[in-house]
mmCIF file as Biopython writes it, N, C-alpha, C and O atoms, coordinates in Angstrom:
data_model
#
loop_
_atom_site.group_PDB
_atom_site.id
_atom_site.type_symbol
_atom_site.label_atom_id
_atom_site.label_alt_id
_atom_site.label_comp_id
_atom_site.label_asym_id
_atom_site.label_entity_id
_atom_site.label_seq_id
_atom_site.pdbx_PDB_ins_code
_atom_site.Cartn_x
_atom_site.Cartn_y
_atom_site.Cartn_z
_atom_site.occupancy
_atom_site.B_iso_or_equiv
_atom_site.auth_seq_id
_atom_site.auth_asym_id
_atom_site.pdbx_PDB_model_num
ATOM 1   N N  . UNK A ? 1  ? -7.203  -13.102 6.698  1.0 0.0 1  A 1 
ATOM 2   C CA . UNK A ? 1  ? -6.445  -13.007 7.939  1.0 0.0 1  A 1 
ATOM 3   C C  . UNK A ? 1  ? -6.560  -14.311 8.729  1.0 0.0 1  A 1 
ATOM 4   O O  . UNK A ? 1  ? -7.226  -14.349 9.764  1.0 0.0 1  A 1 
ATOM 5   N N  . UNK A ? 2  ? -5.928  -15.363 8.259  1.0 0.0 2  A 1 
ATOM 6   C CA . UNK A ? 2  ? -6.009  -16.607 8.996  1.0 0.0 2  A 1 
ATOM 7   C C  . UNK A ? 2  ? -4.641  -17.156 9.360  1.0 0.0 2  A 1 
ATOM 8   O O  . UNK A ? 2  ? -4.540  -18.289 9.832  1.0 0.0 2  A 1 
ATOM 9   N N  . UNK A ? 3  ? -3.589  -16.382 9.152  1.0 0.0 3  A 1 
ATOM 10  C CA . UNK A ? 3  ? -2.245  -16.827 9.491  1.0 0.0 3  A 1 
ATOM 11  C C  . UNK A ? 3  ? -1.776  -16.128 10.762 1.0 0.0 3  A 1 
ATOM 12  O O  . UNK A ? 3  ? -2.222  -15.028 11.088 1.0 0.0 3  A 1 
ATOM 13  N N  . UNK A ? 4  ? -0.861  -16.798 11.476 1.0 0.0 4  A 1 
ATOM 14  C CA . UNK A ? 4  ? -0.252  -16.168 12.640 1.0 0.0 4  A 1 
ATOM 15  C C  . UNK A ? 4  ? 0.621   -15.011 12.188 1.0 0.0 4  A 1 
ATOM 16  O O  . UNK A ? 4  ? 1.282   -15.087 11.152 1.0 0.0 4  A 1 
ATOM 17  N N  . UNK A ? 5  ? 0.619   -13.950 12.964 1.0 0.0 5  A 1 
ATOM 18  C CA . UNK A ? 5  ? 1.402   -12.762 12.661 1.0 0.0 5  A 1 
ATOM 19  C C  . UNK A ? 5  ? 2.395   -12.527 13.791 1.0 0.0 5  A 1 
ATOM 20  O O  . UNK A ? 5  ? 2.016   -12.489 14.961 1.0 0.0 5  A 1 
ATOM 21  N N  . UNK A ? 6  ? 3.670   -12.368 13.436 1.0 0.0 6  A 1 
ATOM 22  C CA . UNK A ? 6  ? 4.686   -12.116 14.464 1.0 0.0 6  A 1 
ATOM 23  C C  . UNK A ? 6  ? 4.820   -10.616 14.701 1.0 0.0 6  A 1 
ATOM 24  O O  . UNK A ? 6  ? 4.961   -9.840  13.756 1.0 0.0 6  A 1 
ATOM 25  N N  . UNK A ? 7  ? 4.775   -10.220 15.953 1.0 0.0 7  A 1 
ATOM 26  C CA . UNK A ? 7  ? 4.957   -8.823  16.351 1.0 0.0 7  A 1 
ATOM 27  C C  . UNK A ? 7  ? 5.954   -8.796  17.510 1.0 0.0 7  A 1 
ATOM 28  O O  . UNK A ? 7  ? 6.111   -9.784  18.228 1.0 0.0 7  A 1 
ATOM 29  N N  . UNK A ? 8  ? 6.610   -7.683  17.679 1.0 0.0 8  A 1 
ATOM 30  C CA . UNK A ? 8  ? 7.501   -7.497  18.818 1.0 0.0 8  A 1 
ATOM 31  C C  . UNK A ? 8  ? 6.847   -6.522  19.779 1.0 0.0 8  A 1 
ATOM 32  O O  . UNK A ? 8  ? 6.459   -5.418  19.395 1.0 0.0 8  A 1 
ATOM 33  N N  . UNK A ? 9  ? 6.729   -6.940  21.027 1.0 0.0 9  A 1 
ATOM 34  C CA . UNK A ? 9  ? 6.165   -6.082  22.067 1.0 0.0 9  A 1 
ATOM 35  C C  . UNK A ? 9  ? 7.282   -5.757  23.054 1.0 0.0 9  A 1 
ATOM 36  O O  . UNK A ? 9  ? 8.337   -6.389  23.040 1.0 0.0 9  A 1 
ATOM 37  N N  . UNK A ? 10 ? 7.044   -4.778  23.900 1.0 0.0 10 A 1 
ATOM 38  C CA . UNK A ? 10 ? 7.984   -4.430  24.955 1.0 0.0 10 A 1 
ATOM 39  C C  . UNK A ? 10 ? 7.286   -4.692  26.284 1.0 0.0 10 A 1 
ATOM 40  O O  . UNK A ? 10 ? 6.197   -4.175  26.532 1.0 0.0 10 A 1 
ATOM 41  N N  . UNK A ? 11 ? 7.913   -5.492  27.134 1.0 0.0 11 A 1 
ATOM 42  C CA . UNK A ? 11 ? 7.324   -5.818  28.433 1.0 0.0 11 A 1 
ATOM 43  C C  . UNK A ? 11 ? 7.121   -4.527  29.227 1.0 0.0 11 A 1 
ATOM 44  O O  . UNK A ? 11 ? 8.053   -3.736  29.368 1.0 0.0 11 A 1 
ATOM 45  N N  . UNK A ? 12 ? 5.897   -4.307  29.751 1.0 0.0 12 A 1 
ATOM 46  C CA . UNK A ? 12 ? 5.645   -3.088  30.520 1.0 0.0 12 A 1 
ATOM 47  C C  . UNK A ? 12 ? 6.342   -3.085  31.885 1.0 0.0 12 A 1 
ATOM 48  O O  . UNK A ? 12 ? 6.374   -2.056  32.558 1.0 0.0 12 A 1 
ATOM 49  N N  . UNK A ? 13 ? 6.892   -4.214  32.290 1.0 0.0 13 A 1 
ATOM 50  C CA . UNK A ? 13 ? 7.584   -4.306  33.581 1.0 0.0 13 A 1 
ATOM 51  C C  . UNK A ? 13 ? 9.097   -4.140  33.436 1.0 0.0 13 A 1 
ATOM 52  O O  . UNK A ? 13 ? 9.693   -3.262  34.059 1.0 0.0 13 A 1 
ATOM 53  N N  . UNK A ? 14 ? 9.713   -4.990  32.610 1.0 0.0 14 A 1 
ATOM 54  C CA . UNK A ? 14 ? 11.180  -5.000  32.527 1.0 0.0 14 A 1 
ATOM 55  C C  . UNK A ? 14 ? 11.720  -4.277  31.295 1.0 0.0 14 A 1 
ATOM 56  O O  . UNK A ? 14 ? 12.922  -4.029  31.211 1.0 0.0 14 A 1 
ATOM 57  N N  . UNK A ? 15 ? 10.853  -3.934  30.334 1.0 0.0 15 A 1 
ATOM 58  C CA . UNK A ? 15 ? 11.280  -3.186  29.171 1.0 0.0 15 A 1 
ATOM 59  C C  . UNK A ? 15 ? 11.958  -4.006  28.079 1.0 0.0 15 A 1 
ATOM 60  O O  . UNK A ? 15 ? 12.444  -3.445  27.098 1.0 0.0 15 A 1 
ATOM 61  N N  . UNK A ? 16 ? 11.996  -5.326  28.239 1.0 0.0 16 A 1 
ATOM 62  C CA . UNK A ? 16 ? 12.635  -6.185  27.235 1.0 0.0 16 A 1 
ATOM 63  C C  . UNK A ? 16 ? 11.717  -6.390  26.030 1.0 0.0 16 A 1 
ATOM 64  O O  . UNK A ? 16 ? 10.516  -6.605  26.194 1.0 0.0 16 A 1 
ATOM 65  N N  . UNK A ? 17 ? 12.278  -6.324  24.821 1.0 0.0 17 A 1 
ATOM 66  C CA . UNK A ? 17 ? 11.481  -6.640  23.629 1.0 0.0 17 A 1 
ATOM 67  C C  . UNK A ? 17 ? 11.268  -8.155  23.538 1.0 0.0 17 A 1 
ATOM 68  O O  . UNK A ? 17 ? 12.185  -8.941  23.778 1.0 0.0 17 A 1 
ATOM 69  N N  . UNK A ? 18 ? 10.058  -8.540  23.192 1.0 0.0 18 A 1 
ATOM 70  C CA . UNK A ? 18 ? 9.685   -9.953  23.119 1.0 0.0 18 A 1 
ATOM 71  C C  . UNK A ? 18 ? 8.900   -10.181 21.837 1.0 0.0 18 A 1 
ATOM 72  O O  . UNK A ? 18 ? 7.967   -9.436  21.539 1.0 0.0 18 A 1 
ATOM 73  N N  . UNK A ? 19 ? 9.269   -11.201 21.079 1.0 0.0 19 A 1 
ATOM 74  C CA . UNK A ? 19 ? 8.528   -11.569 19.870 1.0 0.0 19 A 1 
ATOM 75  C C  . UNK A ? 19 ? 7.339   -12.439 20.275 1.0 0.0 19 A 1 
ATOM 76  O O  . UNK A ? 19 ? 7.495   -13.408 21.018 1.0 0.0 19 A 1 
ATOM 77  N N  . UNK A ? 20 ? 6.156   -12.088 19.783 1.0 0.0 20 A 1 
ATOM 78  C CA . UNK A ? 20 ? 4.945   -12.858 20.072 1.0 0.0 20 A 1 
ATOM 79  C C  . UNK A ? 20 ? 4.244   -13.179 18.763 1.0 0.0 20 A 1 
ATOM 80  O O  . UNK A ? 20 ? 4.379   -12.450 17.780 1.0 0.0 20 A 1 
ATOM 81  N N  . UNK A ? 21 ? 3.501   -14.264 18.756 1.0 0.0 21 A 1 
ATOM 82  C CA . UNK A ? 21 ? 2.689   -14.638 17.598 1.0 0.0 21 A 1 
ATOM 83  C C  . UNK A ? 21 ? 1.234   -14.302 17.894 1.0 0.0 21 A 1 
ATOM 84  O O  . UNK A ? 21 ? 0.689   -14.712 18.919 1.0 0.0 21 A 1 
ATOM 85  N N  . UNK A ? 22 ? 0.616   -13.559 16.995 1.0 0.0 22 A 1 
ATOM 86  C CA . UNK A ? 22 ? -0.785  -13.192 17.159 1.0 0.0 22 A 1 
ATOM 87  C C  . UNK A ? 22 ? -1.645  -14.075 16.273 1.0 0.0 22 A 1 
ATOM 88  O O  . UNK A ? 22 ? -1.344  -14.283 15.098 1.0 0.0 22 A 1 
ATOM 89  N N  . UNK A ? 23 ? -2.705  -14.584 16.846 1.0 0.0 23 A 1 
ATOM 90  C CA . UNK A ? 23 ? -3.640  -15.452 16.141 1.0 0.0 23 A 1 
ATOM 91  C C  . UNK A ? 23 ? -4.889  -14.648 15.799 1.0 0.0 23 A 1 
ATOM 92  O O  . UNK A ? 23 ? -5.478  -14.035 16.689 1.0 0.0 23 A 1 
ATOM 93  N N  . UNK A ? 24 ? -5.307  -14.635 14.546 1.0 0.0 24 A 1 
ATOM 94  C CA . UNK A ? 24 ? -6.524  -13.893 14.179 1.0 0.0 24 A 1 
ATOM 95  C C  . UNK A ? 24 ? -7.752  -14.342 14.965 1.0 0.0 24 A 1 
ATOM 96  O O  . UNK A ? 24 ? -8.705  -13.575 15.100 1.0 0.0 24 A 1 
ATOM 97  N N  . UNK A ? 25 ? -7.750  -15.562 15.483 1.0 0.0 25 A 1 
ATOM 98  C CA . UNK A ? 25 ? -8.876  -16.047 16.286 1.0 0.0 25 A 1 
ATOM 99  C C  . UNK A ? 25 ? -8.981  -15.285 17.605 1.0 0.0 25 A 1 
ATOM 100 O O  . UNK A ? 25 ? -10.029 -15.309 18.251 1.0 0.0 25 A 1 
ATOM 101 N N  . UNK A ? 26 ? -7.906  -14.611 18.008 1.0 0.0 26 A 1 
ATOM 102 C CA . UNK A ? 26 ? -7.901  -13.850 19.258 1.0 0.0 26 A 1 
ATOM 103 C C  . UNK A ? 26 ? -8.288  -12.388 19.041 1.0 0.0 26 A 1 
ATOM 104 O O  . UNK A ? 26 ? -8.155  -11.572 19.953 1.0 0.0 26 A 1 
ATOM 105 N N  . UNK A ? 27 ? -8.755  -12.059 17.864 1.0 0.0 27 A 1 
ATOM 106 C CA . UNK A ? 27 ? -9.120  -10.690 17.523 1.0 0.0 27 A 1 
ATOM 107 C C  . UNK A ? 27 ? -10.152 -10.143 18.498 1.0 0.0 27 A 1 
ATOM 108 O O  . UNK A ? 27 ? -11.144 -10.803 18.808 1.0 0.0 27 A 1 
ATOM 109 N N  . UNK A ? 28 ? -9.905  -8.925  18.977 1.0 0.0 28 A 1 
ATOM 110 C CA . UNK A ? 28 ? -10.779 -8.231  19.931 1.0 0.0 28 A 1 
ATOM 111 C C  . UNK A ? 28 ? -10.920 -8.972  21.253 1.0 0.0 28 A 1 
ATOM 112 O O  . UNK A ? 28 ? -11.941 -8.853  21.930 1.0 0.0 28 A 1 
ATOM 113 N N  . UNK A ? 29 ? -9.905  -9.731  21.616 1.0 0.0 29 A 1 
ATOM 114 C CA . UNK A ? 29 ? -9.899  -10.424 22.892 1.0 0.0 29 A 1 
ATOM 115 C C  . UNK A ? 29 ? -8.752  -9.922  23.746 1.0 0.0 29 A 1 
ATOM 116 O O  . UNK A ? 29 ? -7.742  -9.430  23.243 1.0 0.0 29 A 1 
ATOM 117 N N  . UNK A ? 30 ? -8.932  -10.057 25.041 1.0 0.0 30 A 1 
ATOM 118 C CA . UNK A ? 30 ? -7.881  -9.695  25.985 1.0 0.0 30 A 1 
ATOM 119 C C  . UNK A ? 30 ? -7.459  -10.974 26.709 1.0 0.0 30 A 1 
ATOM 120 O O  . UNK A ? 30 ? -8.302  -11.777 27.110 1.0 0.0 30 A 1 
ATOM 121 N N  . UNK A ? 31 ? -6.145  -11.154 26.873 1.0 0.0 31 A 1 
ATOM 122 C CA . UNK A ? 31 ? -5.651  -12.310 27.593 1.0 0.0 31 A 1 
ATOM 123 C C  . UNK A ? 31 ? -4.358  -11.948 28.305 1.0 0.0 31 A 1 
ATOM 124 O O  . UNK A ? 31 ? -3.778  -10.892 28.052 1.0 0.0 31 A 1 
ATOM 125 N N  . UNK A ? 32 ? -3.909  -12.823 29.196 1.0 0.0 32 A 1 
ATOM 126 C CA . UNK A ? 32 ? -2.697  -12.591 29.982 1.0 0.0 32 A 1 
ATOM 127 C C  . UNK A ? 32 ? -1.675  -13.658 29.657 1.0 0.0 32 A 1 
ATOM 128 O O  . UNK A ? 32 ? -1.991  -14.846 29.588 1.0 0.0 32 A 1 
ATOM 129 N N  . UNK A ? 33 ? -0.437  -13.215 29.457 1.0 0.0 33 A 1 
ATOM 130 C CA . UNK A ? 33 ? 0.676   -14.119 29.193 1.0 0.0 33 A 1 
ATOM 131 C C  . UNK A ? 33 ? 1.867   -13.621 30.010 1.0 0.0 33 A 1 
ATOM 132 O O  . UNK A ? 33 ? 2.110   -12.416 30.080 1.0 0.0 33 A 1 
ATOM 133 N N  . UNK A ? 34 ? 2.604   -14.535 30.622 1.0 0.0 34 A 1 
ATOM 134 C CA . UNK A ? 34 ? 3.758   -14.135 31.418 1.0 0.0 34 A 1 
ATOM 135 C C  . UNK A ? 34 ? 4.921   -13.720 30.533 1.0 0.0 34 A 1 
ATOM 136 O O  . UNK A ? 34 ? 5.146   -14.305 29.474 1.0 0.0 34 A 1 
ATOM 137 N N  . UNK A ? 35 ? 5.665   -12.699 30.974 1.0 0.0 35 A 1 
ATOM 138 C CA . UNK A ? 35 ? 6.857   -12.248 30.265 1.0 0.0 35 A 1 
ATOM 139 C C  . UNK A ? 35 ? 7.884   -13.371 30.266 1.0 0.0 35 A 1 
ATOM 140 O O  . UNK A ? 35 ? 8.084   -14.030 31.286 1.0 0.0 35 A 1 
ATOM 141 N N  . UNK A ? 36 ? 8.531   -13.590 29.139 1.0 0.0 36 A 1 
ATOM 142 C CA . UNK A ? 36 ? 9.540   -14.643 29.026 1.0 0.0 36 A 1 
ATOM 143 C C  . UNK A ? 36 ? 10.817  -14.285 29.780 1.0 0.0 36 A 1 
ATOM 144 O O  . UNK A ? 36 ? 11.642  -15.159 30.043 1.0 0.0 36 A 1 
ATOM 145 N N  . UNK A ? 37 ? 10.988  -13.011 30.130 1.0 0.0 37 A 1 
ATOM 146 C CA . UNK A ? 37 ? 12.203  -12.561 30.791 1.0 0.0 37 A 1 
ATOM 147 C C  . UNK A ? 37 ? 11.996  -12.426 32.302 1.0 0.0 37 A 1 
ATOM 148 O O  . UNK A ? 37 ? 12.723  -13.038 33.085 1.0 0.0 37 A 1 
ATOM 149 N N  . UNK A ? 38 ? 10.998  -11.620 32.717 1.0 0.0 38 A 1 
ATOM 150 C CA . UNK A ? 38 ? 10.816  -11.350 34.146 1.0 0.0 38 A 1 
ATOM 151 C C  . UNK A ? 38 ? 9.665   -12.133 34.778 1.0 0.0 38 A 1 
ATOM 152 O O  . UNK A ? 38 ? 9.469   -12.066 35.991 1.0 0.0 38 A 1 
ATOM 153 N N  . UNK A ? 39 ? 8.906   -12.873 33.974 1.0 0.0 39 A 1 
ATOM 154 C CA . UNK A ? 39 ? 7.814   -13.760 34.425 1.0 0.0 39 A 1 
ATOM 155 C C  . UNK A ? 39 ? 6.602   -13.035 35.011 1.0 0.0 39 A 1 
ATOM 156 O O  . UNK A ? 39 ? 5.744   -13.677 35.617 1.0 0.0 39 A 1 
ATOM 157 N N  . UNK A ? 40 ? 6.511   -11.724 34.846 1.0 0.0 40 A 1 
ATOM 158 C CA . UNK A ? 40 ? 5.336   -11.000 35.344 1.0 0.0 40 A 1 
ATOM 159 C C  . UNK A ? 40 ? 4.220   -11.072 34.296 1.0 0.0 40 A 1 
ATOM 160 O O  . UNK A ? 40 ? 4.496   -11.196 33.103 1.0 0.0 40 A 1 
ATOM 161 N N  . UNK A ? 41 ? 2.959   -10.994 34.743 1.0 0.0 41 A 1 
ATOM 162 C CA . UNK A ? 41 ? 1.828   -11.142 33.817 1.0 0.0 41 A 1 
ATOM 163 C C  . UNK A ? 41 ? 1.605   -9.900  32.962 1.0 0.0 41 A 1 
ATOM 164 O O  . UNK A ? 41 ? 1.427   -8.796  33.478 1.0 0.0 41 A 1 
ATOM 165 N N  . UNK A ? 42 ? 1.618   -10.101 31.641 1.0 0.0 42 A 1 
ATOM 166 C CA . UNK A ? 42 ? 1.376   -9.016  30.688 1.0 0.0 42 A 1 
ATOM 167 C C  . UNK A ? 42 ? -0.035  -9.180  30.138 1.0 0.0 42 A 1 
ATOM 168 O O  . UNK A ? 42 ? -0.415  -10.270 29.710 1.0 0.0 42 A 1 
ATOM 169 N N  . UNK A ? 43 ? -0.808  -8.101  30.149 1.0 0.0 43 A 1 
ATOM 170 C CA . UNK A ? 43 ? -2.145  -8.102  29.551 1.0 0.0 43 A 1 
ATOM 171 C C  . UNK A ? 43 ? -2.016  -7.768  28.070 1.0 0.0 43 A 1 
ATOM 172 O O  . UNK A ? 43 ? -1.400  -6.769  27.701 1.0 0.0 43 A 1 
ATOM 173 N N  . UNK A ? 44 ? -2.595  -8.603  27.236 1.0 0.0 44 A 1 
ATOM 174 C CA . UNK A ? 44 ? -2.574  -8.421  25.780 1.0 0.0 44 A 1 
ATOM 175 C C  . UNK A ? 44 ? -3.980  -8.092  25.297 1.0 0.0 44 A 1 
ATOM 176 O O  . UNK A ? 44 ? -4.956  -8.696  25.740 1.0 0.0 44 A 1 
ATOM 177 N N  . UNK A ? 45 ? -4.073  -7.130  24.386 1.0 0.0 45 A 1 
ATOM 178 C CA . UNK A ? 45 ? -5.325  -6.816  23.717 1.0 0.0 45 A 1 
ATOM 179 C C  . UNK A ? 45 ? -5.043  -6.850  22.219 1.0 0.0 45 A 1 
ATOM 180 O O  . UNK A ? 45 ? -4.326  -5.995  21.699 1.0 0.0 45 A 1 
ATOM 181 N N  . UNK A ? 46 ? -5.609  -7.838  21.525 1.0 0.0 46 A 1 
ATOM 182 C CA . UNK A ? 46 ? -5.374  -8.031  20.091 1.0 0.0 46 A 1 
ATOM 183 C C  . UNK A ? 46 ? -6.518  -7.379  19.319 1.0 0.0 46 A 1 
ATOM 184 O O  . UNK A ? 46 ? -7.690  -7.567  19.643 1.0 0.0 46 A 1 
ATOM 185 N N  . UNK A ? 47 ? -6.155  -6.606  18.287 1.0 0.0 47 A 1 
ATOM 186 C CA . UNK A ? 47 ? -7.167  -5.917  17.492 1.0 0.0 47 A 1 
ATOM 187 C C  . UNK A ? 47 ? -6.684  -5.782  16.051 1.0 0.0 47 A 1 
ATOM 188 O O  . UNK A ? 47 ? -5.515  -6.022  15.749 1.0 0.0 47 A 1 
ATOM 189 N N  . UNK A ? 48 ? -7.588  -5.399  15.178 1.0 0.0 48 A 1 
ATOM 190 C CA . UNK A ? 48 ? -7.250  -5.163  13.767 1.0 0.0 48 A 1 
ATOM 191 C C  . UNK A ? 48 ? -7.153  -3.663  13.536 1.0 0.0 48 A 1 
ATOM 192 O O  . UNK A ? 48 ? -7.976  -2.893  14.031 1.0 0.0 48 A 1 
ATOM 193 N N  . UNK A ? 49 ? -6.137  -3.256  12.779 1.0 0.0 49 A 1 
ATOM 194 C CA . UNK A ? 49 ? -5.984  -1.851  12.426 1.0 0.0 49 A 1 
ATOM 195 C C  . UNK A ? 49 ? -6.959  -1.509  11.302 1.0 0.0 49 A 1 
ATOM 196 O O  . UNK A ? 49 ? -7.654  -2.390  10.794 1.0 0.0 49 A 1 
ATOM 197 N N  . UNK A ? 50 ? -7.014  -0.258  10.917 1.0 0.0 50 A 1 
ATOM 198 C CA . UNK A ? 50 ? -7.929  0.161   9.842  1.0 0.0 50 A 1 
ATOM 199 C C  . UNK A ? 50 ? -7.647  -0.555  8.524  1.0 0.0 50 A 1 
ATOM 200 O O  . UNK A ? 50 ? -8.561  -0.785  7.733  1.0 0.0 50 A 1 
ATOM 201 N N  . UNK A ? 51 ? -6.368  -0.913  8.285  1.0 0.0 51 A 1 
ATOM 202 C CA . UNK A ? 51 ? -6.035  -1.646  7.058  1.0 0.0 51 A 1 
ATOM 203 C C  . UNK A ? 51 ? -6.064  -3.162  7.272  1.0 0.0 51 A 1 
ATOM 204 O O  . UNK A ? 51 ? -5.486  -3.915  6.488  1.0 0.0 51 A 1 
ATOM 205 N N  . UNK A ? 52 ? -6.741  -3.603  8.339  1.0 0.0 52 A 1 
ATOM 206 C CA . UNK A ? 52 ? -7.016  -5.002  8.658  1.0 0.0 52 A 1 
ATOM 207 C C  . UNK A ? 52 ? -5.777  -5.827  9.008  1.0 0.0 52 A 1 
ATOM 208 O O  . UNK A ? 52 ? -5.775  -7.045  8.831  1.0 0.0 52 A 1 
ATOM 209 N N  . UNK A ? 53 ? -4.737  -5.180  9.497  1.0 0.0 53 A 1 
ATOM 210 C CA . UNK A ? 53 ? -3.582  -5.910  9.998  1.0 0.0 53 A 1 
ATOM 211 C C  . UNK A ? 53 ? -3.771  -6.163  11.489 1.0 0.0 53 A 1 
ATOM 212 O O  . UNK A ? 53 ? -4.363  -5.348  12.196 1.0 0.0 53 A 1 
ATOM 213 N N  . UNK A ? 54 ? -3.263  -7.298  11.957 1.0 0.0 54 A 1 
ATOM 214 C CA . UNK A ? 54 ? -3.333  -7.591  13.382 1.0 0.0 54 A 1 
ATOM 215 C C  . UNK A ? 54 ? -2.345  -6.720  14.137 1.0 0.0 54 A 1 
ATOM 216 O O  . UNK A ? 54 ? -1.220  -6.504  13.688 1.0 0.0 54 A 1 
ATOM 217 N N  . UNK A ? 55 ? -2.773  -6.229  15.276 1.0 0.0 55 A 1 
ATOM 218 C CA . UNK A ? 55 ? -1.907  -5.440  16.127 1.0 0.0 55 A 1 
ATOM 219 C C  . UNK A ? 55 ? -2.208  -5.820  17.573 1.0 0.0 55 A 1 
ATOM 220 O O  . UNK A ? 55 ? -3.196  -6.497  17.857 1.0 0.0 55 A 1 
ATOM 221 N N  . UNK A ? 56 ? -1.343  -5.374  18.480 1.0 0.0 56 A 1 
ATOM 222 C CA . UNK A ? 56 ? -1.524  -5.725  19.883 1.0 0.0 56 A 1 
ATOM 223 C C  . UNK A ? 56 ? -1.113  -4.548  20.756 1.0 0.0 56 A 1 
ATOM 224 O O  . UNK A ? 56 ? -0.164  -3.827  20.451 1.0 0.0 56 A 1 
ATOM 225 N N  . UNK A ? 57 ? -1.840  -4.374  21.834 1.0 0.0 57 A 1 
ATOM 226 C CA . UNK A ? 57 ? -1.477  -3.416  22.870 1.0 0.0 57 A 1 
ATOM 227 C C  . UNK A ? 57 ? -1.213  -4.228  24.120 1.0 0.0 57 A 1 
ATOM 228 O O  . UNK A ? 57 ? -1.972  -5.141  24.447 1.0 0.0 57 A 1 
ATOM 229 N N  . UNK A ? 58 ? -0.126  -3.895  24.829 1.0 0.0 58 A 1 
ATOM 230 C CA . UNK A ? 58 ? 0.190   -4.607  26.068 1.0 0.0 58 A 1 
ATOM 231 C C  . UNK A ? 58 ? 0.235   -3.621  27.219 1.0 0.0 58 A 1 
ATOM 232 O O  . UNK A ? 58 ? 0.607   -2.460  27.050 1.0 0.0 58 A 1 
ATOM 233 N N  . UNK A ? 59 ? -0.153  -4.106  28.399 1.0 0.0 59 A 1 
ATOM 234 C CA . UNK A ? 59 ? -0.106  -3.265  29.576 1.0 0.0 59 A 1 
ATOM 235 C C  . UNK A ? 59 ? 0.014   -4.126  30.821 1.0 0.0 59 A 1 
ATOM 236 O O  . UNK A ? 59 ? -0.300  -5.316  30.801 1.0 0.0 59 A 1 
ATOM 237 N N  . UNK A ? 60 ? 0.475   -3.506  31.911 1.0 0.0 60 A 1 
ATOM 238 C CA . UNK A ? 60 ? 0.664   -4.225  33.170 1.0 0.0 60 A 1 
ATOM 239 C C  . UNK A ? 60 ? -0.640  -4.279  33.953 1.0 0.0 60 A 1 
ATOM 240 O O  . UNK A ? 60 ? -1.628  -3.657  33.562 1.0 0.0 60 A 1 
ATOM 241 N N  . UNK A ? 61 ? -0.648  -5.010  35.039 1.0 0.0 61 A 1 
ATOM 242 C CA . UNK A ? 61 ? -1.827  -5.082  35.896 1.0 0.0 61 A 1 
ATOM 243 C C  . UNK A ? 61 ? -2.126  -3.744  36.555 1.0 0.0 61 A 1 
ATOM 244 O O  . UNK A ? 61 ? -3.268  -3.479  36.932 1.0 0.0 61 A 1 
ATOM 245 N N  . UNK A ? 62 ? -1.111  -2.903  36.695 1.0 0.0 62 A 1 
ATOM 246 C CA . UNK A ? 62 ? -1.266  -1.597  37.316 1.0 0.0 62 A 1 
ATOM 247 C C  . UNK A ? 62 ? -1.975  -0.596  36.401 1.0 0.0 62 A 1 
ATOM 248 O O  . UNK A ? 62 ? -2.558  0.386   36.861 1.0 0.0 62 A 1 
ATOM 249 N N  . UNK A ? 63 ? -1.910  -0.868  35.103 1.0 0.0 63 A 1 
ATOM 250 C CA . UNK A ? 63 ? -2.520  0.029   34.120 1.0 0.0 63 A 1 
ATOM 251 C C  . UNK A ? 63 ? -3.897  -0.473  33.758 1.0 0.0 63 A 1 
ATOM 252 O O  . UNK A ? 63 ? -4.163  -1.674  33.815 1.0 0.0 63 A 1 
ATOM 253 N N  . UNK A ? 64 ? -4.758  0.423   33.391 1.0 0.0 64 A 1 
ATOM 254 C CA . UNK A ? 64 ? -6.078  0.004   32.900 1.0 0.0 64 A 1 
ATOM 255 C C  . UNK A ? 64 ? -6.197  0.409   31.451 1.0 0.0 64 A 1 
ATOM 256 O O  . UNK A ? 64 ? -5.593  1.393   31.024 1.0 0.0 64 A 1 
ATOM 257 N N  . UNK A ? 65 ? -6.962  -0.334  30.700 1.0 0.0 65 A 1 
ATOM 258 C CA . UNK A ? 65 ? -7.127  -0.038  29.288 1.0 0.0 65 A 1 
ATOM 259 C C  . UNK A ? 65 ? -8.555  0.263   28.976 1.0 0.0 65 A 1 
ATOM 260 O O  . UNK A ? 65 ? -8.891  0.538   27.825 1.0 0.0 65 A 1 
#
């Protein structure tokens, strides 16, 4: 798992689908990136699934994870 993985997320604010690249180096880390459409801060949590694929959960500042 050393290659970037492309995933599509949905902005928790505006609902627009956005393609993002996940880096395995960010595994089990949380970071914030602004939405490319509405510019609001999206919280990202990158993790590995049981079959070792990279996945991401996104949430707004109003939500807690």
